N, CA, C and O atoms as CSV, one atom per row, in Angstrom:
chain,resi,resn,atom,element,x,y,z
A,1,UNK,N,N,80.023,100.045,84.114
A,1,UNK,CA,C,80.851,99.887,85.073
A,1,UNK,C,C,82.291,99.135,84.133
A,1,UNK,O,O,83.230,99.930,84.162
A,2,UNK,N,N,82.496,98.374,83.672
A,2,UNK,CA,C,83.749,98.459,82.884
A,2,UNK,C,C,84.716,97.780,83.975
A,2,UNK,O,O,85.900,98.117,83.936
A,3,UNK,N,N,84.365,96.983,84.807
A,3,UNK,CA,C,85.557,96.272,86.098
A,3,UNK,C,C,86.590,95.980,85.438
A,3,UNK,O,O,87.517,96.622,85.933
A,4,UNK,N,N,87.055,95.177,84.334
A,4,UNK,CA,C,88.286,95.022,83.725
A,4,UNK,C,C,89.065,96.160,83.521
A,4,UNK,O,O,90.121,96.447,84.086
A,5,UNK,N,N,88.388,96.860,82.566
A,5,UNK,CA,C,89.530,98.411,81.827
A,5,UNK,C,C,89.766,99.060,83.496
A,5,UNK,O,O,90.878,99.521,83.752
A,6,UNK,N,N,88.649,99.069,84.620
A,6,UNK,CA,C,89.065,99.456,85.662
A,6,UNK,C,C,90.606,99.282,86.598
A,6,UNK,O,O,91.485,100.014,87.054
A,7,UNK,N,N,90.309,98.012,86.542
A,7,UNK,CA,C,91.367,97.276,86.719
A,7,UNK,C,C,92.762,97.674,86.395
A,7,UNK,O,O,93.668,97.831,87.214
A,8,UNK,N,N,92.855,97.867,84.691
A,8,UNK,CA,C,93.427,97.589,83.523
A,8,UNK,C,C,94.175,99.212,84.261
A,8,UNK,O,O,95.373,99.238,84.546
A,9,UNK,N,N,93.598,99.996,84.401
A,9,UNK,CA,C,93.679,101.285,84.338
A,9,UNK,C,C,94.471,101.224,86.265
A,9,UNK,O,O,95.605,101.542,86.623
A,10,UNK,N,N,93.915,100.972,86.660
A,10,UNK,CA,C,94.565,100.795,88.248
A,10,UNK,C,C,96.037,100.423,88.153
A,10,UNK,O,O,96.964,101.190,88.413
A,11,UNK,N,N,96.134,99.331,87.805
A,11,UNK,CA,C,97.726,98.751,88.035
A,11,UNK,C,C,98.374,99.645,86.823
A,11,UNK,O,O,99.544,99.857,87.141
A,12,UNK,N,N,98.031,100.347,85.359
A,12,UNK,CA,C,99.033,101.034,84.905
A,12,UNK,C,C,99.390,102.042,85.394
A,12,UNK,O,O,100.410,102.619,85.020
A,13,UNK,N,N,98.308,102.643,86.724
A,13,UNK,CA,C,98.578,104.042,87.553
A,13,UNK,C,C,99.205,103.355,88.595
A,13,UNK,O,O,100.210,104.066,88.623
A,14,UNK,N,N,99.410,102.492,89.514
A,14,UNK,CA,C,100.483,102.009,89.980
A,14,UNK,C,C,101.716,101.467,88.958
A,14,UNK,O,O,102.489,102.424,89.001
A,15,UNK,N,N,101.855,101.241,88.756
A,15,UNK,CA,C,103.215,101.019,87.994
A,15,UNK,C,C,103.891,102.558,87.225
A,15,UNK,O,O,105.105,102.673,87.054
A,16,UNK,N,N,103.004,103.543,86.861
A,16,UNK,CA,C,103.128,104.610,86.290
A,16,UNK,C,C,102.562,105.817,87.341
A,16,UNK,O,O,101.508,106.130,86.789
A,17,UNK,N,N,102.666,106.561,88.399
A,17,UNK,CA,C,102.050,107.439,88.636
A,17,UNK,C,C,102.534,108.555,88.347
A,17,UNK,O,O,103.720,108.860,88.220
A,18,UNK,N,N,101.327,109.380,88.203
A,18,UNK,CA,C,101.408,110.889,87.338
A,18,UNK,C,C,102.150,111.908,87.876
A,18,UNK,O,O,102.808,112.763,87.285
A,19,UNK,N,N,101.934,111.689,89.418
A,19,UNK,CA,C,102.737,112.080,90.011
A,19,UNK,C,C,103.383,111.409,91.022
A,19,UNK,O,O,102.731,111.248,92.054
A,20,UNK,N,N,105.039,110.773,90.963
A,20,UNK,CA,C,105.586,110.056,91.445
A,20,UNK,C,C,105.958,110.332,92.887
A,20,UNK,O,O,105.880,109.356,93.633
A,21,UNK,N,N,106.290,111.309,93.338
A,21,UNK,CA,C,106.666,112.177,94.201
A,21,UNK,C,C,106.064,112.973,94.591
A,21,UNK,O,O,105.756,113.705,93.650
A,22,UNK,N,N,105.448,113.501,95.986
A,22,UNK,CA,C,104.300,113.941,97.183
A,22,UNK,C,C,104.581,114.760,98.173
A,22,UNK,O,O,104.887,114.356,99.295
A,23,UNK,N,N,104.504,115.980,97.848
A,23,UNK,CA,C,106.066,117.068,99.026
A,23,UNK,C,C,104.668,116.873,100.195
A,23,UNK,O,O,103.514,116.529,99.939
A,24,UNK,N,N,105.246,117.213,101.429
A,24,UNK,CA,C,104.108,117.307,102.725
A,24,UNK,C,C,105.223,118.190,103.511
A,24,UNK,O,O,106.364,118.544,103.214
A,25,UNK,N,N,104.262,118.420,104.818
A,25,UNK,CA,C,104.617,119.242,105.469
A,25,UNK,C,C,104.658,118.649,107.070
A,25,UNK,O,O,103.797,119.337,107.618
A,26,UNK,N,N,105.173,117.799,108.020
A,26,UNK,CA,C,104.721,117.403,109.026
A,26,UNK,C,C,104.053,118.670,109.884
A,26,UNK,O,O,104.504,119.809,110.006
A,27,UNK,N,N,102.840,118.105,110.435
A,27,UNK,CA,C,102.824,119.244,111.313
A,27,UNK,C,C,102.556,118.540,112.489
A,27,UNK,O,O,101.658,119.087,113.129
A,28,UNK,N,N,103.128,117.239,113.162
A,28,UNK,CA,C,103.685,117.606,114.393
A,28,UNK,C,C,104.529,116.623,114.397
A,28,UNK,O,O,104.436,115.903,113.402
A,29,UNK,N,N,105.639,116.213,115.459
A,29,UNK,CA,C,106.764,115.572,115.169
A,29,UNK,C,C,106.341,114.013,115.661
A,29,UNK,O,O,105.541,113.724,116.551
A,30,UNK,N,N,107.193,113.017,114.732
A,30,UNK,CA,C,106.938,111.882,114.421
A,30,UNK,C,C,107.648,110.833,114.401
A,30,UNK,O,O,108.813,111.174,114.193
A,31,UNK,N,N,107.548,109.662,114.517
A,31,UNK,CA,C,108.987,108.304,113.886
A,31,UNK,C,C,108.248,107.603,113.142
A,31,UNK,O,O,107.163,107.097,113.431
A,32,UNK,N,N,108.800,107.560,112.202
A,32,UNK,CA,C,108.794,106.070,111.185
A,32,UNK,C,C,110.223,106.153,111.138
A,32,UNK,O,O,111.192,106.893,110.965
A,33,UNK,N,N,109.693,104.601,111.467
A,33,UNK,CA,C,111.116,103.457,111.314
A,33,UNK,C,C,112.368,103.543,111.727
A,33,UNK,O,O,113.433,103.220,111.201
A,34,UNK,N,N,112.070,104.068,112.836
A,34,UNK,CA,C,113.031,104.863,113.450
A,34,UNK,C,C,114.033,106.061,113.294
A,34,UNK,O,O,115.145,106.282,113.775
A,35,UNK,N,N,113.274,106.698,112.499
A,35,UNK,CA,C,114.062,108.005,112.102
A,35,UNK,C,C,112.350,109.242,112.737
A,35,UNK,O,O,111.146,109.023,112.600
A,36,UNK,N,N,113.043,110.359,113.347
A,36,UNK,CA,C,112.680,110.898,113.949
A,36,UNK,C,C,112.127,112.043,113.043
A,36,UNK,O,O,113.052,112.437,112.333
A,37,UNK,N,N,110.774,112.844,112.753
A,37,UNK,CA,C,110.490,113.247,111.953
A,37,UNK,C,C,109.944,114.511,112.677
A,37,UNK,O,O,108.835,114.338,113.183
A,38,UNK,N,N,110.644,116.091,112.875
A,38,UNK,CA,C,110.519,116.857,113.856
A,38,UNK,C,C,108.819,117.589,112.987
A,38,UNK,O,O,108.574,117.361,111.803
A,39,UNK,N,N,108.279,118.073,113.512
A,39,UNK,CA,C,107.302,118.799,112.995
A,39,UNK,C,C,107.808,120.361,112.400
A,39,UNK,O,O,108.808,120.972,112.777
A,40,UNK,N,N,106.854,120.786,111.407
A,40,UNK,CA,C,107.415,121.458,110.631
A,40,UNK,C,C,108.541,120.987,109.222
A,40,UNK,O,O,109.083,121.681,108.362
A,41,UNK,N,N,108.555,119.803,109.436
A,41,UNK,CA,C,109.763,119.049,108.438
A,41,UNK,C,C,108.869,118.794,107.455
A,41,UNK,O,O,107.755,118.270,107.501
A,42,UNK,N,N,109.917,119.520,105.974
A,42,UNK,CA,C,109.572,118.929,104.929
A,42,UNK,C,C,109.629,117.744,104.100
A,42,UNK,O,O,110.582,117.812,103.323
A,43,UNK,N,N,108.911,116.621,103.979
A,43,UNK,CA,C,108.669,115.652,103.521
A,43,UNK,C,C,108.424,115.106,102.230
A,43,UNK,O,O,107.313,115.264,101.726
A,44,UNK,N,N,109.414,114.418,101.566
A,44,UNK,CA,C,108.628,113.124,100.650
A,44,UNK,C,C,107.720,112.339,100.439
A,44,UNK,O,O,107.936,111.628,101.421
A,45,UNK,N,N,106.690,111.777,99.858
A,45,UNK,CA,C,106.137,110.563,99.485
A,45,UNK,C,C,106.261,110.265,98.427
A,45,UNK,O,O,106.306,111.105,97.529
A,46,UNK,N,N,106.381,108.606,98.154
A,46,UNK,CA,C,107.315,108.407,97.114
A,46,UNK,C,C,105.971,107.361,96.456
A,46,UNK,O,O,106.024,106.136,96.564
A,47,UNK,N,N,104.833,108.066,95.794
A,47,UNK,CA,C,103.874,106.277,95.018
A,47,UNK,C,C,104.965,105.553,94.414
A,47,UNK,O,O,104.856,104.349,94.644
A,48,UNK,N,N,105.998,105.855,93.712
A,48,UNK,CA,C,106.852,105.626,92.714
A,48,UNK,C,C,107.254,104.077,93.297
A,48,UNK,O,O,107.220,102.973,92.754
A,49,UNK,N,N,107.671,104.544,94.733
A,49,UNK,CA,C,108.502,103.594,95.498
A,49,UNK,C,C,107.355,102.639,95.912
A,49,UNK,O,O,107.503,101.451,95.625
A,50,UNK,N,N,105.913,103.135,96.737
A,50,UNK,CA,C,105.068,102.147,97.473
A,50,UNK,C,C,104.605,101.308,96.711
A,50,UNK,O,O,104.179,100.219,97.098
A,51,UNK,N,N,104.623,101.786,95.210
A,51,UNK,CA,C,103.763,101.214,94.457
A,51,UNK,C,C,104.830,99.978,93.828
A,51,UNK,O,O,104.617,99.377,92.774
A,52,UNK,N,N,105.633,99.828,94.439
A,52,UNK,CA,C,106.656,98.704,94.051
A,52,UNK,C,C,107.263,97.844,95.323
A,52,UNK,O,O,108.186,97.031,95.389
A,53,UNK,N,N,106.483,98.296,96.161
A,53,UNK,CA,C,107.163,97.662,97.174
A,53,UNK,C,C,106.504,96.279,97.885
A,53,UNK,O,O,105.363,95.882,98.121
A,54,UNK,N,N,107.656,95.853,98.057
A,54,UNK,CA,C,107.130,94.103,97.865
A,54,UNK,C,C,106.225,93.774,99.357
A,54,UNK,O,O,105.581,92.726,99.388
A,55,UNK,N,N,106.202,94.689,100.562
A,55,UNK,CA,C,105.134,94.077,101.472
A,55,UNK,C,C,103.746,94.607,101.285
A,55,UNK,O,O,102.925,94.485,102.194
A,56,UNK,N,N,103.412,95.249,100.035
A,56,UNK,CA,C,102.437,95.798,99.549
A,56,UNK,C,C,102.114,94.800,98.341
A,56,UNK,O,O,101.215,94.031,98.682
A,57,UNK,N,N,102.470,94.616,97.308
A,57,UNK,CA,C,103.220,93.424,96.215
A,57,UNK,C,C,103.897,92.397,95.800
A,57,UNK,O,O,105.121,92.293,95.712
A,58,UNK,N,N,102.707,91.277,95.423
A,58,UNK,CA,C,103.429,90.216,95.229
A,58,UNK,C,C,104.013,90.764,93.550
A,58,UNK,O,O,103.389,91.446,92.738
A,59,UNK,N,N,105.679,90.070,93.405
A,59,UNK,CA,C,105.841,90.531,91.994
A,59,UNK,C,C,105.514,91.772,91.468
A,59,UNK,O,O,105.085,91.919,90.323
A,60,UNK,N,N,105.785,93.081,92.623
A,60,UNK,CA,C,105.430,94.180,92.497
A,60,UNK,C,C,105.920,94.921,90.797
A,60,UNK,O,O,105.428,96.018,90.535
A,61,UNK,N,N,106.680,94.394,89.957
A,61,UNK,CA,C,107.082,94.910,88.572
A,61,UNK,C,C,106.390,94.055,87.565
A,61,UNK,O,O,106.702,94.197,86.383
A,62,UNK,N,N,105.373,93.078,87.948
A,62,UNK,CA,C,104.424,92.368,86.680
A,62,UNK,C,C,103.429,92.898,86.771
A,62,UNK,O,O,102.875,92.932,87.869
A,63,UNK,N,N,102.720,93.635,85.391
A,63,UNK,CA,C,101.687,94.326,85.364
A,63,UNK,C,C,100.422,92.607,85.546
A,63,UNK,O,O,100.279,91.432,85.207
A,64,UNK,N,N,99.892,93.640,86.266
A,64,UNK,CA,C,98.723,92.362,86.543
A,64,UNK,C,C,97.673,93.016,87.394
A,64,UNK,O,O,97.724,93.119,88.619
A,65,UNK,N,N,96.419,93.580,86.364
A,65,UNK,CA,C,94.955,94.017,86.578
A,65,UNK,C,C,94.384,93.090,87.692
A,65,UNK,O,O,93.833,93.715,88.598
A,66,UNK,N,N,94.394,91.962,87.802
A,66,UNK,CA,C,94.046,91.397,88.598
A,66,UNK,C,C,94.174,91.883,90.389
A,66,UNK,O,O,93.420,91.419,91.245
A,67,UNK,N,N,95.234,92.847,90.668
A,67,UNK,CA,C,95.646,92.888,91.784
A,67,UNK,C,C,94.647,94.307,92.244
A,67,UNK,O,O,94.552,95.003,93.255
A,68,UNK,N,N,94.121,94.282,91.154
A,68,UNK,CA,C,92.264,95.452,91.681
A,68,UNK,C,C,90.980,94.702,92.114
A,68,UNK,O,O,90.064,95.306,92.672
A,69,UNK,N,N,90.931,93.481,91.870
A,69,UNK,CA,C,90.087,92.749,92.284
A,69,UNK,C,C,89.707,93.516,93.675
A,69,UNK,O,O,90.531,93.890,94.509
A,70,UNK,N,N,87.868,93.721,93.780
A,70,UNK,CA,C,87.412,94.122,95.025
A,70,UNK,C,C,87.788,93.303,96.103
A,70,UNK,O,O,87.867,94.046,97.081
A,71,UNK,N,N,88.042,92.225,96.398
A,71,UNK,CA,C,88.695,91.423,97.643
A,71,UNK,C,C,90.233,91.532,97.906
A,71,UNK,O,O,90.759,91.206,98.970
A,72,UNK,N,N,90.855,91.999,96.882
A,72,UNK,CA,C,92.272,92.479,96.794
A,72,UNK,C,C,92.965,93.454,97.031
A,72,UNK,O,O,94.196,93.464,97.031
A,73,UNK,N,N,92.125,94.516,97.291
A,73,UNK,CA,C,91.860,95.860,96.818
A,73,UNK,C,C,91.589,95.679,98.513
A,73,UNK,O,O,92.527,95.609,99.307
A,74,UNK,N,N,90.178,95.617,98.916
A,74,UNK,CA,C,89.596,95.785,100.569
A,74,UNK,C,C,90.853,95.071,101.109
A,74,UNK,O,O,91.329,95.799,101.980
A,75,UNK,N,N,91.883,93.506,100.895
A,75,UNK,CA,C,92.681,93.110,102.014
A,75,UNK,C,C,93.898,93.963,101.980
A,75,UNK,O,O,94.656,93.957,102.950
A,76,UNK,N,N,94.169,94.785,100.808
A,76,UNK,CA,C,95.320,95.846,101.533
A,76,UNK,C,C,95.376,97.001,101.771
A,76,UNK,O,O,94.472,97.760,101.425
A,77,UNK,N,N,96.593,97.462,102.504
A,77,UNK,CA,C,96.834,98.992,103.042
A,77,UNK,C,C,96.462,99.928,101.966
A,77,UNK,O,O,96.830,100.140,100.811
A,78,UNK,N,N,95.333,100.548,103.030
A,78,UNK,CA,C,94.542,101.608,101.944
A,78,UNK,C,C,95.646,102.925,101.700
A,78,UNK,O,O,95.090,103.988,101.424
A,79,UNK,N,N,96.884,102.946,101.763
A,79,UNK,CA,C,97.806,103.538,101.511
A,79,UNK,C,C,99.012,103.221,100.600
A,79,UNK,O,O,99.981,103.912,100.282
A,80,UNK,N,N,98.539,101.576,100.180
A,80,UNK,CA,C,99.435,101.173,99.354
A,80,UNK,C,C,99.713,101.502,97.783
A,80,UNK,O,O,100.689,101.211,97.092
A,81,UNK,N,N,98.425,102.265,97.429
A,81,UNK,CA,C,98.206,102.395,96.113
A,81,UNK,C,C,97.420,103.664,95.962
A,81,UNK,O,O,96.238,103.729,95.624
A,82,UNK,N,N,98.480,105.001,96.350
A,82,UNK,CA,C,97.978,106.287,95.855
A,82,UNK,C,C,98.513,107.325,95.032
A,82,UNK,O,O,99.311,108.094,95.566
A,83,UNK,N,N,98.198,107.501,93.731
A,83,UNK,CA,C,97.963,107.764,92.521
A,83,UNK,C,C,97.618,109.842,92.577
A,83,UNK,O,O,98.041,110.878,92.066
A,84,UNK,N,N,96.436,109.291,93.716
A,84,UNK,CA,C,95.646,110.955,93.468
A,84,UNK,C,C,96.643,111.447,95.151
A,84,UNK,O,O,96.295,112.517,95.650
A,85,UNK,N,N,97.478,110.861,95.688
A,85,UNK,CA,C,97.488,111.304,97.112
A,85,UNK,C,C,96.647,110.600,98.283
A,85,UNK,O,O,96.113,109.611,97.781
A,86,UNK,N,N,96.450,110.664,99.079
A,86,UNK,CA,C,96.028,110.057,100.279
A,86,UNK,C,C,95.396,111.065,101.558
A,86,UNK,O,O,95.551,112.274,101.735
A,87,UNK,N,N,94.658,110.094,102.327
A,87,UNK,CA,C,94.181,111.197,103.236
A,87,UNK,C,C,93.294,112.691,102.928
A,87,UNK,O,O,92.645,112.686,101.882
A,88,UNK,N,N,93.245,113.747,103.638
A,88,UNK,CA,C,92.480,115.239,103.866
A,88,UNK,C,C,93.130,116.256,102.536
A,88,UNK,O,O,92.550,117.277,102.165
A,89,UNK,N,N,94.049,115.901,102.103
A,89,UNK,CA,C,94.819,116.321,100.789
A,89,UNK,C,C,94.778,115.624,99.525
A,89,UNK,O,O,95.332,116.128,98.548
A,90,UNK,N,N,94.260,114.664,99.454
A,90,UNK,CA,C,94.598,113.691,98.600
A,90,UNK,C,C,93.375,114.225,97.340
A,90,UNK,O,O,92.212,114.440,97.683
A,91,UNK,N,N,93.787,114.378,96.020
A,91,UNK,CA,C,93.570,115.126,94.398
A,91,UNK,C,C,91.827,115.180,95.116
A,91,UNK,O,O,91.356,114.295,95.830
A,92,UNK,N,N,91.166,116.355,94.720
A,92,UNK,CA,C,89.985,116.402,94.700
A,92,UNK,C,C,88.796,115.830,93.530
A,92,UNK,O,O,87.588,115.631,93.659
A,93,UNK,N,N,89.704,115.672,92.372
A,93,UNK,CA,C,89.226,115.531,91.342
A,93,UNK,C,C,89.085,113.821,91.349
A,93,UNK,O,O,88.455,113.377,90.389
A,94,UNK,N,N,89.620,112.789,92.359
A,94,UNK,CA,C,89.925,111.948,91.775
A,94,UNK,C,C,89.127,110.695,91.551
A,94,UNK,O,O,89.671,109.592,91.604
A,95,UNK,N,N,87.739,110.858,91.280
A,95,UNK,CA,C,86.862,110.153,91.294
A,95,UNK,C,C,86.282,110.437,90.307
A,95,UNK,O,O,85.578,109.590,89.757
A,96,UNK,N,N,86.437,111.950,89.706
A,96,UNK,CA,C,86.126,112.331,88.433
A,96,UNK,C,C,87.253,112.003,87.209
A,96,UNK,O,O,86.776,111.968,86.074
A,97,UNK,N,N,88.533,111.790,87.328
A,97,UNK,CA,C,89.292,111.531,86.899
A,97,UNK,C,C,89.276,109.755,86.444
A,97,UNK,O,O,89.797,109.272,85.439
A,98,UNK,N,N,88.490,109.002,87.556
A,98,UNK,CA,C,88.789,107.498,86.867
A,98,UNK,C,C,87.297,107.309,86.202
A,98,UNK,O,O,87.143,106.377,85.412
A,99,UNK,N,N,86.633,107.833,86.388
A,99,UNK,CA,C,85.200,107.841,85.951
A,99,UNK,C,C,85.391,108.821,84.006
A,99,UNK,O,O,84.797,108.842,82.928
A,100,UNK,N,N,86.612,109.449,84.667
A,100,UNK,CA,C,86.045,110.192,82.866
A,100,UNK,C,C,87.392,109.395,82.278
A,100,UNK,O,O,87.140,109.151,81.098
A,101,UNK,N,N,88.796,108.862,82.641
A,101,UNK,CA,C,89.638,107.600,82.107
A,101,UNK,C,C,89.038,106.386,81.667
A,101,UNK,O,O,89.351,105.981,80.547
A,102,UNK,N,N,88.368,105.849,82.236
A,102,UNK,CA,C,87.786,104.785,81.923
A,102,UNK,C,C,86.772,104.531,81.188
A,102,UNK,O,O,86.502,103.396,80.796
A,103,UNK,N,N,86.038,105.656,80.899
A,103,UNK,CA,C,84.969,105.979,79.696
A,103,UNK,C,C,85.790,106.360,78.820
A,103,UNK,O,O,85.357,105.883,77.771
A,104,UNK,N,N,86.899,107.042,78.561
A,104,UNK,CA,C,87.551,107.171,77.632
A,104,UNK,C,C,88.667,106.335,76.924
A,104,UNK,O,O,89.211,106.463,75.826
A,105,UNK,N,N,88.764,105.750,77.582
A,105,UNK,CA,C,89.282,104.390,77.194
A,105,UNK,C,C,88.551,103.851,76.337
A,105,UNK,O,O,88.521,103.945,75.110
A,106,UNK,N,N,87.675,103.002,77.416
A,106,UNK,CA,C,86.735,102.549,76.523
A,106,UNK,C,C,85.767,102.770,75.377
A,106,UNK,O,O,85.313,101.757,74.843
A,107,UNK,N,N,85.334,104.140,74.859
A,107,UNK,CA,C,85.382,104.488,73.819
A,107,UNK,C,C,86.434,104.624,72.917
A,107,UNK,O,O,86.280,104.512,71.701
A,108,UNK,N,N,87.436,104.847,73.430
A,108,UNK,CA,C,88.712,104.665,72.340
A,108,UNK,C,C,88.697,103.118,71.649
A,108,UNK,O,O,88.652,102.885,70.441
A,109,UNK,N,N,88.746,102.111,72.763
A,109,UNK,CA,C,89.055,101.136,72.609
A,109,UNK,C,C,87.949,100.308,71.878
A,109,UNK,O,O,87.891,99.121,71.557
A,110,UNK,N,N,87.279,101.130,71.765
A,110,UNK,CA,C,85.438,100.055,71.433
A,110,UNK,C,C,86.112,100.719,69.499
A,110,UNK,O,O,85.599,100.076,68.583
A,111,UNK,N,N,86.841,101.537,69.176
A,111,UNK,CA,C,86.754,101.857,67.763
A,111,UNK,C,C,88.440,101.708,67.393
A,111,UNK,O,O,88.741,102.370,66.399
A,112,UNK,N,N,89.248,101.175,67.836
A,112,UNK,CA,C,90.741,101.251,67.989
A,112,UNK,C,C,91.087,99.790,68.629
A,112,UNK,O,O,90.405,99.261,69.507
A,113,UNK,N,N,92.238,99.235,68.053
A,113,UNK,CA,C,93.335,98.291,69.009
A,113,UNK,C,C,94.300,99.165,69.414
A,113,UNK,O,O,94.631,100.067,68.645
A,114,UNK,N,N,94.767,99.067,70.397
A,114,UNK,CA,C,96.633,99.203,70.676
A,114,UNK,C,C,97.601,98.554,70.957
A,114,UNK,O,O,97.717,98.052,72.075
A,115,UNK,N,N,98.441,98.429,70.085
A,115,UNK,CA,C,99.716,97.549,70.297
A,115,UNK,C,C,100.761,99.200,71.262
A,115,UNK,O,O,100.921,100.397,71.023
A,116,UNK,N,N,101.118,98.381,72.157
A,116,UNK,CA,C,103.064,98.867,72.143
A,116,UNK,C,C,103.843,97.657,72.081
A,116,UNK,O,O,103.471,96.489,72.195
A,117,UNK,N,N,105.337,98.284,71.822
A,117,UNK,CA,C,106.182,96.992,72.124
A,117,UNK,C,C,106.468,96.895,73.193
A,117,UNK,O,O,106.056,97.634,74.087
A,118,UNK,N,N,107.347,95.830,73.350
A,118,UNK,CA,C,107.536,94.893,74.537
A,118,UNK,C,C,108.790,95.264,75.140
A,118,UNK,O,O,109.596,94.539,75.724
A,119,UNK,N,N,108.849,96.923,74.835
A,119,UNK,CA,C,110.311,97.127,75.544
A,119,UNK,C,C,109.447,98.048,76.394
A,119,UNK,O,O,108.284,98.452,76.424
A,120,UNK,N,N,110.669,98.190,77.119
A,120,UNK,CA,C,109.778,99.561,79.026
A,120,UNK,C,C,110.306,100.768,77.778
A,120,UNK,O,O,111.092,100.828,76.832
A,121,UNK,N,N,109.222,101.705,78.546
A,121,UNK,CA,C,109.840,102.680,78.382
A,121,UNK,C,C,110.436,103.983,79.359
A,121,UNK,O,O,109.787,104.164,80.389
A,122,UNK,N,N,111.208,104.587,79.208
A,122,UNK,CA,C,112.278,105.533,79.852
A,122,UNK,C,C,111.704,106.199,79.993
A,122,UNK,O,O,111.143,106.730,79.034
A,123,UNK,N,N,111.414,106.706,81.610
A,123,UNK,CA,C,110.580,107.748,82.258
A,123,UNK,C,C,111.454,108.519,83.378
A,123,UNK,O,O,112.277,107.902,84.055
A,124,UNK,N,N,111.179,110.184,83.562
A,124,UNK,CA,C,111.966,110.789,84.412
A,124,UNK,C,C,110.490,111.104,85.293
A,124,UNK,O,O,109.327,110.828,85.002
A,125,UNK,N,N,110.966,111.666,86.260
A,125,UNK,CA,C,110.320,112.563,87.248
A,125,UNK,C,C,110.657,114.301,87.155
A,125,UNK,O,O,111.790,114.729,87.378
A,126,UNK,N,N,109.444,115.244,86.778
A,126,UNK,CA,C,109.392,116.438,86.458
A,126,UNK,C,C,108.327,116.548,87.701
A,126,UNK,O,O,108.361,115.932,88.766
A,127,UNK,N,N,107.548,117.335,87.334
A,127,UNK,CA,C,106.319,117.277,88.292
A,127,UNK,C,C,105.319,116.677,88.578
A,127,UNK,O,O,104.562,116.642,89.548
A,128,UNK,N,N,105.441,115.845,86.913
A,128,UNK,CA,C,104.788,114.976,86.926
A,128,UNK,C,C,105.591,113.742,86.149
A,128,UNK,O,O,106.605,114.085,85.541
A,129,UNK,N,N,105.151,112.068,86.112
A,129,UNK,CA,C,106.404,111.561,85.232
A,129,UNK,C,C,105.465,111.895,84.163
A,129,UNK,O,O,104.307,112.274,83.991
A,130,UNK,N,N,107.136,111.385,83.162
A,130,UNK,CA,C,106.936,111.937,81.803
A,130,UNK,C,C,107.938,111.086,80.966
A,130,UNK,O,O,109.132,110.920,81.214
A,131,UNK,N,N,107.097,110.493,79.747
A,131,UNK,CA,C,108.466,109.761,78.713
A,131,UNK,C,C,109.587,110.289,78.345
A,131,UNK,O,O,109.635,111.475,78.020
A,132,UNK,N,N,110.487,109.625,78.337
A,132,UNK,CA,C,111.975,110.152,77.999
A,132,UNK,C,C,112.141,109.924,76.011
A,132,UNK,O,O,112.720,108.919,75.600
A,133,UNK,N,N,111.778,110.585,75.372
A,133,UNK,CA,C,111.535,110.446,74.056
A,133,UNK,C,C,109.984,110.160,73.681
A,133,UNK,O,O,108.902,110.394,74.219
A,134,UNK,N,N,110.468,109.470,72.366
A,134,UNK,CA,C,108.932,109.367,72.169
A,134,UNK,C,C,108.362,108.340,72.688
A,134,UNK,O,O,109.099,107.487,73.183
A,135,UNK,N,N,107.045,108.160,72.716
A,135,UNK,CA,C,105.979,106.613,73.564
A,135,UNK,C,C,105.865,106.056,72.015
A,135,UNK,O,O,104.877,106.707,71.675
A,136,UNK,N,N,106.110,105.523,71.214
A,136,UNK,CA,C,105.429,105.001,70.267
A,136,UNK,C,C,104.645,103.850,69.731
A,136,UNK,O,O,105.129,102.889,69.132
A,137,UNK,N,N,103.383,104.043,70.007
A,137,UNK,CA,C,102.295,102.950,69.922
A,137,UNK,C,C,101.783,102.350,68.514
A,137,UNK,O,O,101.863,103.207,67.633
A,138,UNK,N,N,101.378,101.356,68.150
A,138,UNK,CA,C,100.456,101.383,67.000
A,138,UNK,C,C,99.394,101.096,67.269
A,138,UNK,O,O,98.988,100.199,68.008
A,139,UNK,N,N,98.580,102.228,66.383
A,139,UNK,CA,C,96.830,102.202,66.774
A,139,UNK,C,C,96.326,101.812,65.192
A,139,UNK,O,O,96.763,102.376,64.189
A,140,UNK,N,N,95.091,100.490,65.191
A,140,UNK,CA,C,94.895,100.271,64.079
A,140,UNK,C,C,93.443,100.696,64.441
A,140,UNK,O,O,93.110,100.777,65.623
A,141,UNK,N,N,92.445,101.010,63.273
A,141,UNK,CA,C,90.990,101.147,63.384
A,141,UNK,C,C,90.698,99.792,63.495
A,141,UNK,O,O,91.552,99.095,62.948
A,142,UNK,N,N,89.412,98.928,64.227
A,142,UNK,CA,C,88.731,98.311,64.188
A,142,UNK,C,C,88.140,97.947,62.988
A,142,UNK,O,O,87.320,98.709,62.476
A,143,UNK,N,N,88.447,96.856,62.443
A,143,UNK,CA,C,87.362,96.440,60.946
A,143,UNK,C,C,85.836,96.796,61.557
A,143,UNK,O,O,84.838,96.647,60.852
C-alpha cells in the first residue's frame, strides 16, 4: 500500500503537475467570480496555479507530503488537486498511473538512494511540464 510514498508522489505532483494547463470548452454559459463565460468559449484551467492557491493549501510552496493524509484529503475541495484533470474528462489512466508510479518508485528506492540538490529546478510549460536544462540528481546504490 505504501501510504507515505503515495503521499510524497501526490505532493510532488501538486507542485509539479505533468499538465500545468488544461484546455476545455464551456458547454453552457456561466459566471465565474463575476466574469461571464459564454457557451462555446475556450477556457484554460491551470492546475499549476490551483495547486498553489492559498485558499486550498497552507504554505503552498512548502513540500509537505502530509497534506495527503486521508483526513486532510477528505477535508479539501475535490478539485483543489487535479494533476489528471477532473470530472468526466479526467485521465482514464489516473488510477493505473498512480499504482505504476508508486510501485516503480518503491522498487527503485529499495535499491538506490537518490539525492537532489537543494536548489529549485527551473521548469517550462509546453504540452507537459519540462525541466529547463539538466535535472541533476545523485544516485547511489544501497549497500
